[in-house]
Structure formats: structure tokens, C-alpha cells
LUMDRENKOL-988080 format. One record per residue (C-alpha): x, z, y. Coordinates in pm, 1 decimal. Each point is the difference from the previous one (the first is absolute). Example, Ala and Ser with C-alpha at 12.3 -4.5 7.8 and 13.67 -1.06 7.14 Angstrom:
BEGIN
@X 1230.0, Z 780.0, Y -450.0;
@X 137.0, Z -66.0, Y 344.0;
END
This chain:
BEGIN
@X 0.0, Z 0.0, Y 0.0;
@X 159.8, Z -103.0, Y 327.5;
@X -185.2, Z 240.7, Y 227.7;
@X 228.3, Z 291.8, Y 77.6;
@X -46.7, Z 332.9, Y 172.0;
@X 218.7, Z 108.9, Y 284.7;
@X 168.9, Z 334.0, Y -48.2;
@X -73.6, Z 100.2, Y 357.1;
@X -233.1, Z -125.7, Y 269.4;
@X 112.9, Z -321.0, Y 161.0;
@X 133.0, Z 17.5, Y 352.4;
@X -231.9, Z -60.7, Y 290.4;
@X 33.2, Z -7.5, Y 374.1;
@X -174.2, Z 338.7, Y 38.1;
@X -139.0, Z 287.3, Y -197.8;
@X -371.0, Z 65.0, Y 58.7;
@X -140.7, Z 342.4, Y 72.0;
@X -166.3, Z 115.6, Y -323.4;
@X -315.1, Z 117.9, Y 178.0;
@X -49.2, Z -330.4, Y 180.9;
@X 69.7, Z -199.1, Y -315.8;
@X -247.9, Z 199.9, Y -207.8;
@X -264.1, Z -22.5, Y 274.3;
@X 35.6, Z -377.5, Y 37.9;
@X -11.8, Z -70.0, Y -373.5;
@X -286.9, Z 246.8, Y -52.8;
@X -202.5, Z -170.6, Y 271.8;
@X 67.1, Z -343.9, Y -149.8;
@X -101.8, Z 123.8, Y -347.1;
@X -317.5, Z 157.0, Y 140.4;
@X -99.4, Z -321.8, Y 176.6;
@X 58.3, Z -195.2, Y -320.3;
@X -209.1, Z 241.8, Y -205.7;
@X -285.3, Z -21.5, Y 250.7;
@X -35.9, Z -370.5, Y -72.1;
@X -88.7, Z 79.8, Y -360.5;
@X -323.9, Z 179.7, Y 93.4;
@X -71.4, Z -124.2, Y 351.7;
@X -263.8, Z -255.9, Y -100.0;
@X -175.4, Z 203.6, Y -271.5;
@X -272.2, Z 148.3, Y 227.0;
@X -74.5, Z -332.1, Y 175.1;
@X -16.3, Z -248.0, Y -288.6;
@X -379.5, Z -8.3, Y 29.6;
@X 22.0, Z -53.8, Y 376.4;
@X 251.1, Z -282.9, Y -43.9;
@X -230.0, Z -167.3, Y -251.5;
@X -297.9, Z 23.4, Y 236.9;
@X 195.9, Z -129.9, Y 300.3;
@X 158.4, Z -288.3, Y -191.4;
@X -312.7, Z -80.1, Y -203.2;
@X 183.2, Z 49.5, Y -330.8;
@X -118.8, Z 155.1, Y -325.8;
@X 151.6, Z 315.0, Y -149.9;
@X 208.5, Z -191.8, Y -253.7;
@X 164.6, Z -213.7, Y 267.7;
@X 61.7, Z 293.0, Y 234.7;
@X 162.8, Z 201.0, Y -278.3;
@X 294.5, Z -239.5, Y 27.1;
@X 83.6, Z 159.3, Y 335.5;
@X 105.1, Z 302.9, Y -204.7;
@X 111.6, Z -176.9, Y -318.6;
@X 228.0, Z -253.1, Y 172.0;
@X 181.5, Z 279.4, Y 181.1;
@X 44.9, Z 197.3, Y -321.1;
@X 137.5, Z -297.8, Y -192.1;
@X 234.0, Z -101.3, Y 282.0;
@X 135.4, Z 354.0, Y 26.6;
@X 58.8, Z 17.5, Y -375.2;
@X 199.5, Z -324.9, Y 6.4;
@X 195.3, Z 79.6, Y 317.2;
@X 91.6, Z 360.4, Y -85.8;
@X 273.6, Z -78.6, Y -256.7;
@X 118.1, Z -301.3, Y 199.2;
@X 55.0, Z 207.4, Y 314.7;
@X 153.5, Z 279.4, Y -207.0;
@X 259.7, Z -239.5, Y -136.5;
@X 66.1, Z -192.1, Y 321.9;
@X 39.9, Z 329.2, Y 187.1;
@X 283.1, Z 87.1, Y -238.0;
@X 152.5, Z -347.9, Y 30.4;
@X -44.9, Z -88.3, Y 368.8;
@X -22.4, Z 334.9, Y 177.8;
@X -277.9, Z 253.1, Y 49.7;
@X -51.1, Z -45.9, Y 373.7;
@X -29.7, Z -377.2, Y -25.8;
@X -260.7, Z 13.3, Y -276.0;
@X -197.4, Z 280.7, Y 168.3;
@X -30.0, Z -219.2, Y 308.8;
@X -94.9, Z -304.4, Y -210.4;
@X -277.2, Z 202.1, Y -168.7;
@X -125.2, Z 140.1, Y 330.8;
@X 10.3, Z -348.3, Y 152.4;
@X -219.1, Z -136.2, Y -278.0;
@X -241.0, Z 292.7, Y 38.4;
@X -12.5, Z -53.8, Y 376.2;
@X -77.3, Z -370.8, Y -42.6;
@X -272.6, Z 78.9, Y -253.5;
@X -153.9, Z 271.2, Y 216.6;
@X -9.3, Z -226.8, Y 304.2;
@X -156.3, Z -283.2, Y -199.9;
@X -262.3, Z 236.1, Y -143.3;
@X -79.1, Z 132.0, Y 347.5;
@X -54.7, Z -351.0, Y 139.3;
@X -174.2, Z -186.8, Y -282.5;
@X -368.0, Z -23.6, Y -89.3;
@X 71.1, Z -203.4, Y -314.5;
@X -4.1, Z 167.1, Y -340.3;
@X 271.6, Z -228.5, Y -148.5;
@X 230.0, Z 73.6, Y 294.8;
@X -77.7, Z 371.1, Y -27.3;
@X 106.5, Z -11.6, Y -365.0;
@X 324.0, Z -177.4, Y 102.5;
@X 53.8, Z 274.7, Y 256.1;
@X -47.3, Z 266.7, Y -264.9;
@X 256.3, Z -176.9, Y -221.8;
@X 252.5, Z 24.2, Y 284.7;
@X -89.8, Z 365.3, Y 47.4;
@X 85.2, Z 49.1, Y -367.0;
@X 361.8, Z 31.0, Y 111.5;
@X -83.5, Z 368.4, Y 46.1;
@X 88.6, Z 34.1, Y -368.0;
@X 365.3, Z -61.4, Y 81.1;
@X 31.5, Z 262.2, Y 273.7;
@X 7.3, Z 306.6, Y -223.6;
@X 284.5, Z -89.7, Y -241.6;
@X 215.0, Z -146.2, Y 277.1;
@X -55.9, Z 308.4, Y 218.0;
@X 110.9, Z 228.3, Y -283.5;
@X 304.3, Z -219.3, Y -52.0;
@X 86.1, Z 31.0, Y 370.3;
@X -22.1, Z 379.1, Y -24.3;
@X 234.2, Z -0.6, Y -297.8;
@X 247.4, Z -216.2, Y 192.0;
@X 3.0, Z 222.7, Y 307.0;
@X -56.0, Z 363.1, Y -96.9;
@X 219.0, Z 250.5, Y -184.5;
@X -135.7, Z 126.7, Y -334.0;
@X -100.9, Z 339.3, Y 137.2;
@X -240.3, Z -161.7, Y 247.5;
@X -116.3, Z -285.5, Y -218.1;
@X -266.3, Z 177.7, Y -207.4;
@X -189.2, Z 136.4, Y 299.8;
@X 20.3, Z -333.7, Y 182.5;
@X -131.1, Z -191.8, Y -301.0;
@X -280.0, Z 254.6, Y -35.2;
@X -109.5, Z -58.5, Y 358.4;
@X 9.8, Z -380.5, Y -22.4;
@X -165.7, Z 2.0, Y -342.8;
@X -271.5, Z 235.7, Y 119.2;
@X -90.6, Z -247.0, Y 270.8;
@X -136.7, Z -233.4, Y -268.7;
@X -284.1, Z 239.2, Y -82.0;
@X -40.9, Z 104.6, Y 362.0;
@X -21.7, Z -358.7, Y 119.2;
@X -269.4, Z -86.9, Y -251.2;
@X -218.8, Z 283.0, Y 128.1;
@X 70.0, Z -75.5, Y 365.5;
@X -89.7, Z -365.2, Y -59.1;
@X -348.8, Z 101.2, Y -110.7;
@X -35.9, Z 242.5, Y 291.7;
@X 120.5, Z -253.3, Y 257.6;
@X -245.5, Z -260.8, Y -124.0;
@X -283.7, Z 251.9, Y 19.6;
@X 88.1, Z 85.3, Y 359.9;
@X 43.9, Z -359.6, Y 115.3;
@X -315.0, Z -137.4, Y -162.6;
@X -232.2, Z 289.6, Y 81.9;
@X -342.3, Z -110.7, Y 129.5;
@X 46.6, Z -346.8, Y -151.4;
@X 325.0, Z -74.1, Y 185.4;
@X 167.8, Z -337.4, Y -53.3;
@X 220.3, Z 6.1, Y -311.6;
@X 263.5, Z -203.5, Y 189.1;
@X 95.2, Z 324.9, Y 175.9;
@X 149.5, Z 117.8, Y -328.0;
@X 242.0, Z -291.8, Y -10.3;
@X 89.0, Z 33.1, Y 368.2;
@X 92.8, Z 360.3, Y -71.0;
@X 210.9, Z -116.1, Y -296.4;
@X 173.7, Z -253.4, Y 226.8;
@X 92.6, Z 264.0, Y 258.1;
@X 116.8, Z 255.2, Y -257.3;
@X 208.1, Z -258.4, Y -187.6;
@X 168.3, Z -112.1, Y 321.5;
@X 88.6, Z 362.1, Y 78.8;
@X 139.1, Z 48.3, Y -351.5;
@X 213.9, Z -313.0, Y 34.4;
@X 138.7, Z 120.7, Y 333.1;
@X 82.3, Z 340.4, Y -152.9;
@X 181.0, Z -156.3, Y -296.5;
@X 190.8, Z -241.2, Y 224.2;
@X 111.4, Z 282.8, Y 227.4;
@X 91.9, Z 263.9, Y -258.4;
@X 98.3, Z -151.4, Y -336.7;
@X 363.6, Z -118.7, Y -5.2;
@X 91.2, Z -346.7, Y -123.8;
@X 211.7, Z 106.0, Y -298.8;
@X 170.1, Z -231.7, Y -241.6;
@X -199.5, Z -56.1, Y -320.9;
@X 43.7, Z 249.6, Y -284.5;
@X -0.8, Z -272.1, Y -267.1;
@X 145.9, Z -341.8, Y -65.0;
@X -142.7, Z -285.2, Y -199.0;
@X -297.7, Z -229.1, Y 31.5;
@X -376.3, Z 12.3, Y -33.9;
@X -120.3, Z -39.2, Y -355.4;
@X -275.9, Z -249.2, Y 75.3;
@X -94.8, Z -39.2, Y -366.8;
@X -51.7, Z 373.5, Y -38.9;
@X -173.8, Z 25.8, Y 337.1;
@X -236.2, Z -284.9, Y -84.5;
@X -89.5, Z 129.9, Y -345.6;
@X -54.2, Z 353.9, Y 129.6;
@X -211.7, Z -123.8, Y 290.5;
@X -217.4, Z -215.2, Y -226.6;
@X -35.0, Z 284.3, Y -251.1;
@X -114.3, Z 241.4, Y 272.6;
@X -253.2, Z -249.0, Y 133.4;
@X -132.2, Z -65.0, Y -351.9;
@X -37.7, Z 376.9, Y -52.4;
@X -139.0, Z 112.0, Y 336.0;
@X -235.7, Z -293.0, Y 58.0;
@X -233.8, Z 79.9, Y -292.5;
@X 32.7, Z 373.1, Y 75.2;
@X -121.7, Z -54.1, Y 356.0;
@X -263.6, Z -261.1, Y -89.1;
@X -117.4, Z 137.8, Y -334.4;
@X -321.5, Z 140.6, Y 143.5;
@X -89.6, Z -341.5, Y 140.5;
@X 113.5, Z -214.5, Y -293.5;
@X -97.5, Z 240.4, Y -278.4;
@X 254.2, Z 204.3, Y -194.0;
@X -57.9, Z -192.7, Y -321.5;
@X -21.7, Z -346.1, Y 156.4;
@X 242.3, Z -267.0, Y -125.7;
@X 163.0, Z -19.2, Y 342.3;
@X 72.5, Z 375.5, Y 11.9;
@X 123.0, Z 29.8, Y -358.2;
@X 196.0, Z -323.3, Y 28.3;
@X 189.6, Z 120.3, Y 307.1;
@X 82.6, Z 330.5, Y -169.6;
@X 144.3, Z -198.5, Y -292.0;
@X 198.1, Z -221.5, Y 238.2;
@X 131.6, Z 311.4, Y 177.0;
@X 123.5, Z 146.1, Y -328.5;
@X 175.5, Z -325.3, Y -87.7;
@X 159.0, Z -28.7, Y 344.1;
@X 127.0, Z 359.8, Y -4.1;
@X 156.8, Z -66.0, Y -341.0;
@X 160.5, Z -321.8, Y 126.4;
@X 126.9, Z 180.6, Y 310.9;
@X 157.7, Z 283.0, Y -203.1;
@X 168.1, Z -252.6, Y -228.9;
@X 129.2, Z -206.5, Y 291.9;
@X 139.3, Z 306.1, Y 180.9;
@X 205.5, Z 93.0, Y -306.9;
@X 157.5, Z -347.1, Y -12.6;
@X 74.4, Z -55.7, Y 369.7;
@X 346.4, Z 102.1, Y 120.5;
@X -126.5, Z 134.9, Y 334.5;
@X -364.0, Z 104.3, Y -63.8;
@X -242.3, Z 120.0, Y 263.9;
@X -52.3, Z 314.6, Y -206.8;
@X 262.2, Z 141.0, Y -235.3;
@X -212.5, Z 78.6, Y -305.2;
@X 262.4, Z 244.1, Y -130.8;
@X -71.5, Z 221.5, Y 301.0;
@X -376.7, Z -33.6, Y -6.1;
@X -42.8, Z 88.1, Y -364.8;
@X 183.0, Z 328.7, Y 56.2;
@X -230.1, Z 290.1, Y -76.0;
@X 5.8, Z 151.1, Y 350.3;
@X -72.2, Z -327.8, Y 177.7;
@X -264.5, Z -120.4, Y -247.4;
@X -198.8, Z 323.7, Y 3.2;
@X 24.8, Z 27.7, Y 378.7;
@X -163.2, Z -342.7, Y 22.2;
@X -272.8, Z 112.4, Y -242.7;
@X -57.4, Z 293.9, Y 234.0;
@X -21.2, Z -250.9, Y 286.7;
@X -297.1, Z -171.5, Y -164.1;
@X -177.6, Z 335.8, Y -43.9;
@X 69.8, Z 111.1, Y 357.3;
@X -142.3, Z -331.7, Y 123.1;
@X -315.7, Z 73.6, Y -199.1;
@X -24.5, Z 346.0, Y 153.7;
@X 37.8, Z -126.0, Y 355.4;
@X -263.1, Z -272.3, Y -17.9;
@X -254.6, Z 205.2, Y -193.6;
@X 20.4, Z 240.6, Y 292.8;
@X -37.4, Z -270.9, Y 262.3;
@X -286.7, Z -185.4, Y -167.5;
@X -200.2, Z 266.2, Y -179.9;
@X 10.0, Z 258.5, Y 279.4;
@X -77.3, Z -247.4, Y 280.6;
@X -286.1, Z -158.0, Y -195.4;
@X -145.5, Z 330.9, Y -119.7;
@X -35.0, Z 150.2, Y 347.6;
@X -173.3, Z -316.8, Y 126.2;
@X -275.3, Z 16.6, Y -262.3;
@X -347.5, Z 46.6, Y 159.7;
@X -90.3, Z 354.0, Y -102.3;
@X -378.7, Z -41.9, Y 30.8;
@X 1.3, Z -309.7, Y -218.2;
@X 272.8, Z 81.6, Y -251.6;
@X -45.7, Z 374.7, Y -25.5;
@X 370.4, Z 55.0, Y 67.7;
@X 257.6, Z -95.9, Y 261.5;
@X 4.9, Z 80.0, Y 370.5;
@X -129.0, Z -321.3, Y 170.4;
@X 328.8, Z -30.0, Y 189.6;
@X 75.8, Z -302.5, Y 214.1;
@X 318.7, Z -200.8, Y -49.3;
@X 146.7, Z 178.1, Y 303.3;
@X -98.5, Z 343.2, Y -128.4;
@X 128.2, Z -76.3, Y -349.9;
@X 333.8, Z -101.8, Y 152.1;
@X 48.0, Z 277.3, Y 254.7;
@X -176.3, Z 301.2, Y -152.9;
@X 79.9, Z -54.2, Y -368.3;
@X 313.6, Z -218.4, Y -24.5;
@X 197.4, Z 84.9, Y 315.5;
@X 76.5, Z 360.5, Y -107.7;
@X 151.8, Z -137.8, Y -320.1;
@X 216.3, Z -248.0, Y 191.4;
@X 120.2, Z 274.6, Y 234.7;
@X 71.7, Z 237.5, Y -286.8;
@X 231.2, Z -259.8, Y -150.9;
@X 216.1, Z 23.8, Y 314.7;
@X 70.6, Z 362.0, Y -94.5;
@X 10.6, Z -59.5, Y -375.5;
@X 266.2, Z -273.7, Y 20.5;
@X 282.2, Z 227.8, Y 124.9;
@X -124.7, Z 274.0, Y -233.7;
@X 44.9, Z -250.2, Y -280.8;
@X 356.9, Z -55.7, Y 115.7;
@X 64.2, Z 374.2, Y -11.8;
@X -143.6, Z 19.3, Y -352.0;
@X 223.8, Z -284.6, Y -114.2;
@X 310.6, Z 164.9, Y 144.2;
@X -86.4, Z 345.4, Y -134.6;
@X -153.4, Z -76.0, Y -339.6;
@X 74.8, Z -367.4, Y -62.8;
@X -211.2, Z -315.3, Y -1.4;
@X -134.9, Z 62.7, Y -350.0;
@X -162.2, Z 329.8, Y 94.2;
@X -115.8, Z -124.0, Y 341.3;
@X -179.6, Z -286.0, Y -175.1;
@X -163.7, Z 247.1, Y -239.9;
@X -120.2, Z 208.8, Y 296.3;
@X -153.7, Z -311.9, Y 155.2;
@X -183.0, Z -78.1, Y -324.8;
@X -127.3, Z 357.3, Y -29.4;
@X -141.0, Z -3.9, Y 354.5;
@X -192.1, Z -323.6, Y -59.2;
@X -121.5, Z 118.0, Y -341.2;
@X -145.7, Z 320.4, Y 143.6;
@X -146.3, Z -178.1, Y 304.4;
@X -179.9, Z -271.4, Y -195.5;
@X -118.6, Z 242.1, Y -269.1;
@X -145.4, Z 218.6, Y 275.4;
@X -187.3, Z -281.0, Y 176.0;
@X -133.5, Z -135.6, Y -329.4;
@X -201.5, Z 321.2, Y -27.2;
@X -39.5, Z 103.3, Y 366.0;
@X -93.5, Z -265.1, Y 256.7;
@X -313.8, Z 138.1, Y 162.4;
@X 164.0, Z 109.8, Y 327.7;
@X 209.5, Z -192.2, Y 250.1;
@X 291.4, Z 239.0, Y -30.5;
@X 29.1, Z -82.3, Y -369.8;
@X 86.5, Z -361.2, Y 80.0;
@X 225.1, Z 86.5, Y 296.0;
@X 204.5, Z 245.7, Y -207.6;
@X 36.2, Z -254.3, Y -277.7;
@X 111.7, Z -273.6, Y 242.3;
@X 262.0, Z 236.4, Y 142.3;
@X 123.4, Z 104.2, Y -346.1;
@X 16.0, Z -352.7, Y -139.9;
@X 183.1, Z -150.7, Y 296.7;
@X 241.9, Z 294.0, Y -0.1;
@X 68.7, Z -55.3, Y -369.2;
@X 62.3, Z -370.1, Y 62.7;
@X 245.8, Z 82.3, Y 279.5;
@X 190.5, Z 240.0, Y -228.0;
@X 8.4, Z -258.6, Y -280.1;
@X 127.3, Z -263.0, Y 243.3;
@X 282.4, Z 237.7, Y 92.9;
@X 92.5, Z 56.8, Y -365.1;
@X -0.9, Z -354.6, Y -137.7;
@X 265.8, Z -160.0, Y 224.7;
@X 226.8, Z 301.0, Y -59.6;
@X -36.5, Z -44.9, Y -376.2;
@X 77.0, Z -371.7, Y 27.2;
@X 307.0, Z 7.9, Y 225.2;
@X 158.1, Z 262.3, Y -226.8;
@X 13.0, Z -270.6, Y -268.4;
@X 64.8, Z -333.2, Y 172.5;
@X 308.8, Z -136.5, Y 178.0;
@X 0.2, Z -47.2, Y 376.0;
@X -23.4, Z -378.4, Y -33.8;
@X -335.4, Z 33.9, Y -181.2;
@X -166.6, Z 257.6, Y 226.9;
@X -242.6, Z -244.4, Y 160.5;
@X -108.5, Z -179.6, Y -313.6;
@X -30.0, Z 327.0, Y -195.2;
@X -234.7, Z 153.3, Y 255.8;
@X -191.6, Z -326.5, Y 28.6;
@X -82.0, Z 15.1, Y -372.2;
@X -132.1, Z 353.5, Y 48.4;
@X -205.2, Z -124.8, Y 295.1;
@X -145.6, Z -272.1, Y -223.4;
@X -90.1, Z 266.0, Y -257.3;
@X -192.8, Z 191.8, Y 267.0;
@X -175.6, Z -319.5, Y 109.1;
@X -104.2, Z -69.7, Y -358.3;
@X -141.8, Z 352.2, Y -22.3;
@X -185.3, Z -38.9, Y 329.2;
@X -144.8, Z -331.6, Y -114.5;
@X -112.3, Z 149.0, Y -331.1;
@X -164.3, Z 292.9, Y 177.7;
@X -175.8, Z -231.9, Y 243.0;
@X -128.6, Z -219.5, Y -282.5;
@X -115.8, Z 287.0, Y -221.5;
@X -166.8, Z 200.3, Y 278.1;
@X -170.9, Z -310.4, Y 135.4;
@X -118.3, Z -89.3, Y -349.5;
@X -142.7, Z 349.1, Y -50.4;
@X -176.7, Z 7.3, Y 335.1;
@X -149.6, Z -347.6, Y -32.3;
@X -83.1, Z 23.7, Y -369.7;
@X -187.4, Z 330.9, Y 2.8;
@X -282.2, Z -13.2, Y 255.7;
@X -303.4, Z 218.4, Y 59.7;
@X -302.4, Z -191.0, Y -130.5;
@X -301.6, Z -70.8, Y 214.9;
@X 168.3, Z 6.2, Y 341.9;
@X -28.4, Z -288.5, Y 248.7;
@X 377.4, Z 15.9, Y 62.1;
@X 292.4, Z 28.7, Y -240.5;
@X 100.1, Z 367.2, Y -20.2;
@X 244.2, Z 123.4, Y -268.9;
@X -99.5, Z 288.4, Y -222.1;
@X 162.5, Z 335.7, Y 64.0;
@X 150.2, Z -14.4, Y -349.3;
@X 193.4, Z -315.2, Y 100.1;
@X 180.9, Z 199.3, Y 267.1;
@X 56.1, Z 289.2, Y -240.1;
@X 161.0, Z -242.9, Y -245.2;
@X 224.6, Z -129.3, Y 280.2;
@X 115.7, Z 352.9, Y 78.8;
@X 66.7, Z 62.4, Y -369.7;
@X 223.4, Z -308.9, Y -3.5;
@X 198.6, Z 151.3, Y 286.0;
@X 31.9, Z 328.5, Y -191.5;
@X 119.7, Z -179.8, Y -313.5;
@X 257.9, Z -192.9, Y 204.6;
@X 125.2, Z 328.5, Y 147.0;
@X 30.7, Z 152.5, Y -346.6;
@X 194.7, Z -302.6, Y -121.2;
@X 239.8, Z 32.2, Y 295.5;
@X 77.7, Z 354.1, Y -117.7;
@X 55.6, Z -127.6, Y -353.7;
@X 227.4, Z -281.3, Y 114.3;
@X 201.7, Z 233.9, Y 221.6;
@X 50.1, Z 281.8, Y -248.3;
@X 4.1, Z -186.6, Y -331.8;
@X 110.2, Z -351.2, Y 100.1;
@X 274.8, Z 62.8, Y 254.3;
@X 324.0, Z 143.1, Y -141.6;
@X 82.3, Z 367.3, Y 51.7;
@X 368.2, Z -47.4, Y 74.7;
@X 133.1, Z 48.4, Y 351.1;
@X 76.7, Z -343.9, Y 144.6;
@X 170.7, Z -42.6, Y 333.4;
@X -191.8, Z -27.2, Y 326.3;
@X 165.0, Z -340.7, Y 44.0;
@X 154.4, Z -203.9, Y -280.4;
@X 368.0, Z 89.9, Y -11.9;
@X 135.3, Z -352.3, Y 29.7;
@X -182.1, Z -47.7, Y 330.9;
@X 191.9, Z 262.3, Y 197.3;
@X 360.6, Z 24.4, Y 103.0;
@X 186.6, Z 285.8, Y -170.4;
@X 21.4, Z 198.2, Y 322.4;
@X -377.4, Z -27.1, Y 47.0;
@X -120.3, Z 81.4, Y -349.4;
@X -298.3, Z 234.5, Y 16.3;
@X -39.8, Z 312.6, Y -205.8;
@X -217.2, Z -38.2, Y -310.2;
@X -368.9, Z 74.1, Y 49.0;
@X -271.1, Z 38.3, Y -256.8;
@X -260.7, Z -273.0, Y -30.4;
END
């Protein structure tokens, strides 16, 4: 393999202030995460304004998801090869162009193109973590990664809240994209001003064969997951794409083993620590989106008609029920970093799973008062923030510096797969189990209870993966061959 890790950070014209660097990258990650959920509350409004049916409008969400899945590993690899700052600005430039197009267009096809461009948000997270690893000493790295990682969960919640505020009283949905344009421009300015232009941490070339096969495999997997409710889960198209996805993943794994300079070194990614951390990523993605979808939908149910729910508006669901969870993640992210440093990533991940297990088990039985849902939203988003702090720490302890970006991008893909699965399953439950005899489609209360049980099961599996799947030895905070001898950190438990 020709990609090599530097033994010390490459020289640069200046050394950034750690606080400014963490703030700039955290803000960029938050803006990127917002794009994942920003359109969820206004899909119906977009359909009405553009005279499009629900199936067509769903591509506003699906196209963004697929684009992010394809671009995440590509940006992770190119960040390692061409420099973190350059690729962060390329990603933010694509997001800015997509946001501006979405804000100006009244055409559904152009809006879908805009959402594809916005899919570059998938590349921000792994490249940002790679930039932190380039710039910060080991003793500051865990806390910094926890803060940037926590912004992923925080941004998703803030995206829902921001949309609720901007579209209150039937406000124009274009406001959402204008807000995205402004925030993306600010993030790009922050990155340009603060992140140094370091030399790349790896050498080599882009493995276009591996990138193409992985991208096609992800599309073949996530497309039927996101469209299964519309196409039918047993339809030939859905089952056929799942079969194609399996074949493409097999072809990709085979190709990566035979290529001299692969996009992903399979010897690293089949290591027990890395593999089980990515399994945990899928489960954490499930936990996050069950919270977003099930909680926000439950509180909006018309209480007089359904016999449950709180008849909340989109604005109220966002600000009263989801905003406290997003704000709690701001506190939970650095707490997660402290847990990783004190007890190790393995135990921090188990704590995150335990919090979500208890929270979802509680709300499955108790959801008759508003505070029940608010407490659960706070607990779940806090658990996600802690898990996001633990997973990058577990990964960088096992991978060389030259593979930091691509390694974290694979974990980001795992979380996206989990989020997509949660979205598909919860949507299927809520649309497939309706109260009979009502003039409007209202899910049964048991459909929501089943959704909360899924969240509890995912939390329990996170505990199992952390304590039984991840090894109990004491790996280094940073892989030894990534750090100069004079900078080697003391061992820490994970």
C-alpha cells in the first residue's frame, strides 16, 4: 500500500489556536448535520407548493441521503490525499451552491439537484476529524473529537427546530434554504480563516474502482431502504436492489484486497475494534432517528381524535419537545469526552447504550404527559452525543494517520445506514397501522410503542457490542505509529 503516515504533523505556516479550530470545525459539522433533517418537517409543504405527489417529493430527502452516502468515503479519502482544508472548502462550496439553488428554484427536478449538491455534508465530518488529528496533541484530541462529533446529533435537532421557526404560520419553505445558504457561507469563512493548509497526511492516488463499487453498493442498499414503503418491501424492485447491493459489496471487498493502493485497507477494517465500532454506528444511527421521528410525530397527534398525543404544531414539536434534547447534547458531548479519557471509549459507548435503553423503555410505557417525551428526547440526544464522542476515539486508536479520514467516513456511513433503517421502519409502522374509521390517517398508539421498543432494543445492542464485542485490552489513545516518539501519549483504557 503506497499511502504512508507521517510520524509527526506536517509543517505549516502557522499553528492554529485549539479553541478557534475546534469552534470552526464544530460549527461546520453542525451546519452539515442540519441539512440531514432540515426538510423533514416541510416535505408536505414542498409537495403542495410544487404540485408534486408524496412519492416524487420524497426524493428531496432520498437524493440527499444517497449523495451523502456516496460522497462521505470519497471526501474522507481525498481529505487524506489532498489536504483537509482544501476538501473542507470544496464540500462547503458544493453545499453553498446547492443551498442557493434550492433557495431560488421553484422546480422539483432542480430542487433534487440542489439536494444532491448539499449531500456533500457527508464529507464534512470525517475530514474535520482528520484535521483535528493533524493539528492537536493527543491529550487534547479526545475532547475535541467529542465536541465535533457531538455536533452531528445537535445539528440534526437544530435543523428540525430551525425549520419549525422559519415556517411557522405557513411561512415559505424557501426561507429554510436561505438560512442554510447563510450558515454555510459563515462556516466556509470560519474554515478558511482558522484551519491551516497543511501538507497531506497520505500519498497515493484515488482508488476509483473501489470508490465506484462502494458508491453503487451504497445506492443499491439505501435506495430500497428509503423507498420500501412506497415500492413495497416484497416487490421485485426492492428485493432485486437488495440482491444487487449484496453482490456489489462482495465485488468491492474482493477488489479492495487485490488493488495495491485501495480506498479502504480491508486488513484494518476487519479488525475487531474497528468492525464492532461500525456495528455500534449503525445502532446509534437507529437510536437517533427513532428519537427524531417517533417523538416529533407522537406529540403532533390530535389528542381528541387519536386518544393520545398532544396536538402540537410543527413549531411546538420542534421548540418544546426537540430543542431541549439538542441543547442537552451540547453539554453531553464534552461529558462524553471526559468519559472516554477517564474510562475509555468502550465503557463510554456502553453508558450511551444504557441511557438510550432506559429512556426508550420508559417512554414505551409512559407517554401520557408532555414531560415524558421531553425527558426522553433529552436522554436520547445525550446518549447519541456520548456515543459520537466514543466511536472516533475507538477508531483512531486502531488506524494509521493516513487513513483517519476514510476510517471515520466508514463509521459515518454506518450511522447513515442506521438512520435510514430507523426512518424506513418507523415510517412503515406509522403508515401501516392506522386507527380504523377515521376520516384522516392516524397511526395507532401501539405503532408508536413499537417504535420506542425498537429504540430500546438498539440501545441494549449497543451495550452488548461495547462490552462483549469490543476487546478488553488497553489500546493507545492514538495508534502508536502515528505519533513521533517524543509525543507518544500514555496508554488509556478504551
